[in-house]
N, C-alpha and C positions, 0 to 999 in steps of 0.2 A: 584249164589254161592250155591254149593251143601253142605248140612250138612253131616258131618262124624258121623257115628254112633259110640257110645262108647261101646266097647266090655268089657267082663268080665276081660280080661287081662289088658285093659286100666284102668279099675276101680281098679284092684289089684295094678297096678303100682302107681296110684294116692294115694291109701291108704298107701302103703309102703312108698312113699315119705313123706306123712303126719306124719307117725310114726317116720320116720328118723329125723324129725324136733323137736320131743318131747324130753324134757330133761329126763334123767334117774334119778332114785332115788339117785344114787351116786353123780350125778351132782348137784342135789338139796341139798344134805347134805353139799357139799362143799360150795354152795351158802349160806346156812343157817349159816355155820361157819363164812363165810366172813361177813355176815350181823351182827352176834353177835359181831365180831371184830369191825365193823364200829360203832355199838351202844356203845360199850365200849369207843371207841375213842371220840364219840360225848359227852358222859357223862363227860369224862375228859376235853374236850374242854369247856363244860358248866361250870365246876368247875373253870377252868382258867379264863373264862370270868367273872365269879362272883367275883373272887379274884381281877381282874383288875378293875372292877367297884367299889369294896370297896376301893381299893387303890386310885382311882381317887377321890372318895368322900372325903376320908380322906385328900388328898392333897388339894382339894378345901377348905375344912374347915380350914386347916393350913394356906393357903394363905389369906383367909378372916380374920383369927385371926391376922396374921402379919400386914395386912393393917390397921385393927382397932387399933393395938398397935403402929404402926409406924407413923400413921397420926398425932397424937398429938405431937409426938417427932419432926417430920419434921416441923410442924407449930411453935413449941417452938424454934427450931434451927433457923428458919428464923427470928423470933422475937428477939432472942438474937443477931443475926448478925446486925439487925437494931439498937439495943441499943448500941452495940460496935462501930458501925460506927458513931452514934450520939456522943458517948463519945469521940471518936477520934477527931471529928470536934471541940468539945468544948475544949479539951485539947490544940489543935492547936491554937485556939483563945486566951486561957489564956496564953499560952507561948508567943504568939505574943504581948499581952498586957504587960506581965511581962518582955518582951524583952529577953526571953531565946532563942528564935529562930532567 
């Protein structure tokens, strides 16, 4: 295989092609403006994420408070149901002995 020699014209074409691939200052300014816009959007997104995190923490605290508050009430309600059922049974026995039923 024979090597082709690179001429000055070939070299000039390669350099021109390389420069054609380089971004212009105007293109870079546009990119800079877009990056600034993206940074602003990311800052806003971080604020939103922080707000969501704070709301989730507050909601978790509210749920924990409700559990602590409702737990004794539920236990008390169950105990009262048992007492009422027991009293119902006793009233039935008394009525039966007194021949009301």
